[in-house]
C-alpha angles and dihedrals in degrees: 000000000000122000091208138023110203112197109204129029098219127108096296097045097041093047093052095041091055094048093046092049098040104037101030098029091227128150113252131191113200118194132180128183090218121079093248145042127245097063116224090347091067113134131183142171112264126214090280092053094252115143102232137170114243093205100041131278119326114193117187118222133152144161090207114104089191094056093045093048092048095052090043087071088071106035147027114228142232114212109239132164111197119227126190130195125195118219109216127207091260090055097254117143112216133172119268126232091052112260139157092285090053092052094046096046094046095047103031089244132143103212110168107182137054089237091060092050093048089051088051090053094044093052089057102035117112121223112247116186095204123014107221109139136050089251091055091054094057104036091048089054107037109003136248102295095059089041092054093043099050111014116027100061095035091050093047089053096042098046105020087234136091114256088244087067096050131083116261091247093079100066092028086073090069113067127210116223134199093198130069097258102136098181113119091218130033098194122140093241117046114166145131121226103262095227095030135265097282091056089051092051092048089057091047092054097039098105131121090234093055125082117188124199118179128189088041128120125215090244089063091057106036110103093000104073120046117241135149106216139013136226107199118197099162127093109310093219090055091055090058095045092253088287093166096032133274122308109231119248135174119229137196138219121205134213110201118194133177111207128202093234134084098242136011104187139009099251143021097273135017116195122213104204098173124096091226088089125047097222129076106210147354121218129195114205102204088070089058100042103034092230119162114218141138091236130052136207125217134183125210116201124216117187115227139190093217132045137058111357110252110152127033107224108240106221127130095245090052091050089052091051091049090053089062090054091043090057089053091048092051089052095050111096122221094010121107119197113209137165141032097305098038093052098030094235130140093234129171118228094261091050090054091051090048090050091049092050091048089050090052090053089053091049090050090051097047112023121071113223112264096353120121147128119283110300124236114276117258101241097187120021089201088069093059110115117245101190147306 
């Protein structure tokens, strides 16, 4: 008998499984349909010994002391501040997000103060009465030329939609700066797990009260293994059999290459915002991990309409559809919906951990330890898990 079934071994599921097992002393079964733990943050050594991320680069950053301190229980850290360059059609490499260096390099200028850069932006900004779309966000701040150079093509590739069709939240995630700060993030805590994400997840899930089964779908467990309550971190529409239709997601495909050279590019990620190429960015992992090796591994990302769900598509009609599923989720007893897919939110990793910790606090406040309604009947004892 398990007290909890946790569906999904990513940040949401692993965080909750560890808290339920450690703090409440309850028995937890964690399953994942993939053949590994750690969700999209999964990393592994490739044939060349390079620690690489199977699902594209994951850079940890947070302003939350609570989230950072919690994860620090399971990993030591390597300080790392991510930097991104954008490769323009003319071959120039310029900092992204846009900053003073970007403006100067693109326009052969020598602006020296933030006031000069703000004046440059203001001269080109277009008046927008009500900012609704991702296009509105950018053109009202820096004008149409910078919008078309950095955002329009990249967004069309990434989302399969024009920025004018997307909620303002998409481009609002990328700031525009008048100084020379070329860090992609400005959070208080910017680190990479010293031994990698997978090692961190292994430590999170290494508890006598936790059983982990990978390569196993929820349908193979439901009604066959006894458990009292469920943590669901998969797509919320999938849980309810797509009763109201499928929620739209964008996916990615990855081209991983190991090159017989020490370095490929000057920073962790280079964006390709133009529509002249089909991919959005190339990342090189040794920048992130600090590894020293004669070879290097890179990943090229191609956005896709089909495949594993990665990004909820932020449009009003999708938000309305999610609200219908959210109402069903709220009305479903003994099931907790947590994470990017389960709550149809474009969360960063730290935000998922924060949501999981907040969910655990609500469980602590409302769910007695070990008490529940009658559990599902174990139909086939041979299907009962026996360990990791």
